[in-house]
N, C-alpha and C positions, 0 to 999 in steps of 0.2 A: 734634562732634555728640554729643548725648545718646543713651545706649542705650535700648532699648525699655522696660526695667524702670524706669530713672530717669525717662523721660518719663511712664510710668504713675503713678509716685509723685507727680511734680509735678502731673499732671492730677488725681489723687485729692485732693491738698491743696487745689488751687484749687476743685474741686467742693464739698469740705466747707466751705470758707470762704464760697462763694456760697450753699450750702445753709443755713448759719447765718444769713446776712443775709436770705435769702428767707423763712426760718421766722420771723425777727423781724418782717419786713414783714407776713406773714400774721397774726401775733398783734396787730400794731399797728393794722391796718385797722379793726377793729370800734370802736376808740376815737376814730375821726375825726381831726381836726386834732391833738389832743393826742398820740394814738398815733403819728402820722406824724412829728411833731417829735421825740418821744422816740426813735423809730427812727433818724431822721437823726443824732441825737447819737451813737448807737451806731456808725453808719457812719463818721462823722467821726473817732471815737476809734480805730477799727480800721484805717482806710484807710492811714495812714502806714506801719504795720508790715507790712501785707499787701503794699503797694507795694514797700517796701524789700526784703523777702525774695523777692518775685516777680521783681523785676528782678535781684536777686543770683543767683537760681537760673538766670536766663537769661544770666548772664555780664555784666550791666551793673552797674557799681559806682557808688554815690552817695557822694560825699565827706562829711566832717563838716559842712560848710556846708549841703549839700543836706539832710542828715538834720535839722539844726537848723531849717531852713526848713520842712520837712514837719511837724515837731512843733509849732513856733510857729503855723503856719497852722491846724493841726488844733485847737490850744488856742483860738485866736481864734474859729474857727467854732463850737466847742463852747460857748463862753461866749455868743456871739450867739444860738445856738439855745436856750440855757437861758433867756435873757431873753424870747424869743418864747414859750417854753413856759410860763413863769410868768405872762405876760400873758394867754395863752389860758386858763390854768388858773383865773384869777380869774373869768372869765365862766362857765366850766363849773361852778364851785362854786356860784355864785349860782343857776344854772338847776337844779342838783341839789337844793339845799335847797328851792327852790320846789316841785319835783316831789315830794319826800319829804313836805312838809307837806300837799299835796293828797292824796297816797296815804294818809297817816295819818288824815286827816279822813274819807276814804271808808271806811276800815276801821272806824272808830268808828261810823259810821252803819250799817254792815252788821251790827253786833251779833254779832261772831264768837262761836261757841259756846265755853263754858268747859269745861275738862277735868273729868271726873268724879272723885270721890274714889278710886274703884278704880284709875283711871289714874294718879293722883298718888302712890299709896302701894302699889306692888307689894311693897315691903319697907321696913323702918324704917331710914332713913339714920343713920349713927353720929354725928350732930350733935344737940346739945340742941334740943328742939322749939321753944323760944323763939328760938334763933338761926336755925333753919330757917325759921320764919315771917318773921323779919326779912329773910332772904336772898330769900325768895319775893317780898317786897314791893318789891324793886328792879326787877323786870321790868315791862314795860309794852307796850302795843300799838304804840308808836313806837320801841321798842328791840329787845327780844327777847321774843316771845310764847311762854312756857313751856307745854308741853302734857304733859310727863311728867317724873317725878322718880325717879331710880335711885340707890341706894346705890353708892358707889365708894370703895374703900380707906377712908381716914379722913374722906372728904367725900361729895360728892353730884354727880351729873350731871343737868343739866337739858336735856332735848330740847325742841325747839320750832322756831320760825321767826324768822330774823333779819330785822329790819324797817328796816335802814338800812345805811350804809357801815360795814364791820367796825371800823375804827379808831375812828370816832366813837362807835359803840355800846359798844365795850369801854371807852373812856374814861369814858363816862357811867355805865355799870354799876359800874365800879371806884370812881368817886367816890361813888356812892350807897351802895355796900357799906361803904366806909371811914367814911362819915358815920353809918351805923347801928351798925357793929360795930368800928370802929377798925381796928387792924392784926391782928385775930385770924384773918382768912381772906384767901386769895388767889383771885382770879377769873381763870380761863383761858378763852379763846375759841379752840376748836380744831375741826378737822374730825373727824367720826365715821368709822367704818369704811365707811359708805355715802356718804361725801363731803359730808354735810350738817353745817352748823355746830352745835356744842353748847357749852354753858357748863359748866365744871367748877369747883367751889368746894372748896378744900382748906384745912385749918388751916395757919397760918403756921409752925407748928412743923416742917413738912416743908421749909422753906426750906433752901438750901445753908448749911452750917456753915463757920465760919472754920477755918483750919489749926490743928492741934494743935501743941504745942511740939515733939513728937517729929518731926512732919512738917517743921517749919521747920528743925530740926537736920539732917534728912536732905537738905533742899534746900541747906543750907549746905555739907554734905560734897560734894554733886554739883558745886556751884559751884567749890570748891577743886580737885576732880578735873578739871573742865573747863579751868580755868586751866592746870593741869599738862599736860593733853593738847594744849592750844593751843601751849604752849612746845615740847612734844615734837614736834608736827607741824612747827613752824618749824625745829627742829633737823634733822629728817629732810630737809626741803627744802634745808637747807644742808649735807647729807651728813655729819651726825654724830648720834649718839644722846645726847640731853641727859641721860637718866636714867643713862647710863654715864659721861657727862662733864659733871657739874653745874657745873664751873668755867667752862664756856662759856655760862653763863646769859645774859650780856649780849649775845652774838651772836644768840640766839634771841628776845630781848625785843622788838625792833621788829616782826618779822613776827607773833609771838604776840599782841602788843598789837593789831595791825591786825585779826586774825581775831576777837579778843574784842570789839573796837569794833563790828564788824558784828552780833555777837550782842546786844550792849547796845542798839544802834540798833533792832533788831527788837523787843526787849522794851519799849523806851520807846514805840515806835509803839503797841503794844497798850495800854500804861498810859495814854497821853495820851487815846486815844479812849474807853477805859473810864472815865476820870475825867470826860470831857466828858458821857458818858451816865449818870454817877453809878452805875457798876457796879464792884463790888469784885472784884479778881483775886487769886488765890493767888500766893505766891512762885513764880517759875519753877523747875521741876525740870530743870536742864540735863542733856543727854545727852552725856557725854564720848566722844570718839572719836579714837584716835591717827592714823587715816588723814587726816582733814581738820580736826582740832582739836575739832569738836563737830558733832552732828547737830541742834542747835537746843535747844529746851526745851519741856516740857509745862507748860501753865498752865491752871488750873481757874477756872471762874466761881464766885464766892462770893456772887453775887446772882442773883435771877431776872431774866431779860432781858425787857424790855417788849414787844419785837416782833422780827421777823426782820431788819429794817433795822439794828437795833443789833448783832445777831449778825454781820451782814455787815461793818459798819463796823469793829468791833473785830478780827474775824478778818483782814480785809484790811490793816489798819493796820500790823501787824507785818511781813509780807512786803514791803509797799510801802516802809517805812522801811529795812529791811535790804537790800532789792533796789536801791533808789536809791543807797544808800551804796556797795554793792558795784559797781554799774554805773559810778558816778563814779570809784571807785578803778581799775577796769579800764581805762576810757577814758583817764584821766590817766596810768596806767602805760604804756599803748600809745603815747601822745603823747611820753612821756619816754624811751621805749626808744631805744637807740642801740647801735652795735657794741660798746661797752665796758660794757654793762649787766651787772648781777650774775649773772643767770641765763641759761644757754644751753640752750634747749629744742629737742628734735627737732621738725621741722616737722609730723610726724604728730600731735604733741600738740594742735595746733589743729583736728584733725579730730574731736575728742571732743565738740564742742558746735556746733550750727548757729549759735547766737547769738554765742558767743565767736569762732568761726572767721570768721563774716561780718564782725564788727566789726574783728577783727585784719586781715582782708584789705583793708578800707577804709582803715585807718590805716597799716599797715605795707607794703601793696602787694607788690611783687615780692620783698621780703625773706623772705616766707614760702616762697619756692622754694629757699632755701638749706637745706642739711641740718641746720644748727643756727641757731636764731633767738635773738638776744640780746634779753631783755626786762627791764624794770624790776620790782623786787619787788612793786609795787602791782598788776601784772598777775596775779600768783599769788594775792595776797590777795583781789583782786576776784573772781577766778574761783572760789576756794573759797567766798566769800560767796554768789555766785550759785548754787552747787551746794546749799549749806545752805538757801537761800531756796526753791529749786525743790523740794527734798525735802519741805519743810514745806507746799508748795502741792499736793502730791499729793491727789487728791479721795477721801480715805478717813477715816472715823470722825471723831475729834476733832482731827485735824490741821487747820491753817489752811485748806487746800484743801477738806477735808471739810466744815468749817463754812461755807465760802463756797457750796459746792454745796447744802448743806442750807438756807441762807438764801434762795438764789435759786429753787431748784427744789422744795424741800420734802423731807420726811423719806423718802418712798418712793424718790425718785430718788437721794437721798444713800445710802440703804442699798444700792441696786444698784451705785452707783459704788464703794462700799467693797469689795463682793465682786469687782467687775471689777479693781480695783487690786490686791487681794490675789492674784488669779489671775495677773495680769501680773507682779507681783513674784516669785511662785513660779517662773514660767518663766524670768525674767531671772536669778534667783538661782542657776540651774544653772551660770552662768559669772561671777557677780559677787557677792562677799561682802557689799558694801554693800546690795545689793537684799535679800539674805537677812536681814541685820540689821534692815532696815526692815520686812520682812514680819513678823518676830517681834515687833518693837515695836508695830506696829499691831494685830496679832492679840491680843496679851496685854494691852496697855495702852490702846490708842486706838481699837479697832474700834467701840465703842458711839457712838451719836450723842449730841449735846447734848440735854439735857432740853428739852421744848417751851417756847417763850416764852409770856408771858402772853397775847399776841395772836398766835396762830400762823397766822391766816388771811390777814392783810394781807401781800402780797408786796412785796419791795423794788421800787423804780422801775426803769425800763429803763436809766437811766444807771448805776445800781449793777450791773445785770445785764451791761452792756457792760464795765465795769471788771473784773468777775469773769471774763468770757470772755477779756479781755486778759491778766489775770494767769495764767490756765490756759494760754493760748497761749504766753506767755513761759516758763512752766515747761517746756512740751514742747520748745521750741526750745533751752532750756538743757541738758536732759538727753538730747535725741536727737542722736546723732552724725551727721556727714556720711559718706556712702558713699565709699570710696576713689576710685572712678571719678569721682564728682561733684566731690570735693575736688580731684582732679588737674586737671579741666577748669577749675576756678575759680582755679587757681594756688596751691592750698594743698597743699604737699608735692611 
């Protein structure tokens, strides 16, 4: 039987999961059929994992075939609901365009009052008058009705009223601006401090700049150092210090290469999605670490992002690629493990992660009750990869997790999540050096949010929000350990 505290923890986790699903349904209801279909996609995506961990916590184990069945069924339902959502979306788009056209005609007939000269010129914007007049000419009654012009940095802010769907309005205004002034200026559609949409126009000279040669050289030095720490971490796993015994280089090479392969997969994920969206990325600044080989890499955007959906796609792609490779290595290693495997780990080792411990219990079964458990090297490599991926998914600053939260929930929520993460890391660092290291890295290098995208108002769709929640959920299950009591009742240790 579970103790009262463990029952309370399980109940709290269940209530949080149901609360998230209920909150999603509450948000989806106002959007009618489209909202409900998008919410059902989120439910289908989350259900297999919630069911797996819920049954596992209750002492019911699902084998690999059962897990695959849940995942395949979930994917099939997700695709089916996606087709229904696209079909319903076509009808909604047609109705929306007809409504907007009628509304625009009504506004034109109403002869909306024009702003006065005093309202338009509270101060002189730092933009040539000819350019300013050309910029003002892009606005219209059916896009953005500008009522006030305010100088801002090297550009100008236009306050007013948004007259259509944000993404379509932004695309039309941007195209009109480029037609009049080419690539001299960038147009941002963002929320003001009062929550109302405003347009900001800034000179393109403020765009992100490519890396300097010195920065590329520093990135190269960090890459070499990371390769060295990968090999050193592999040597420590094999019970020798590679730096003190360089002649044993070949022994450390397979495991070191495996760890580095996960890092490369992570960066390739970012690069592929960035290339798809035509976004330039800086070279990765790898973070070497002797304990686990590396803590991942810092990558900067060298292009302005068109919207929050692109920010989400690029941010998630790296952890998704690295996480999938790590998970495949872990599961393959568990399946290949046998009494004569290379590593013998204490059974308490599997209590360090809910995700890894549960998967090991499903595959290895009663073997986890032995004092020493023999495992294939891929188990270690996969586990390290999952830790590296999970650390980068923490919802803070410019980490992948912080970018995901910023993309889904906006800058205000992302800022609060960063503060909460730093406080939590500060508490955990009292007994964990890795947590202290990450708190320092985030505070000094990664605490700032990404600069606003060109269209900061349009939110990612609910399918992306569900994927983001799933990624954060798997991050928590990777880093959160099992309690000794619960692990013992589940046959781990």
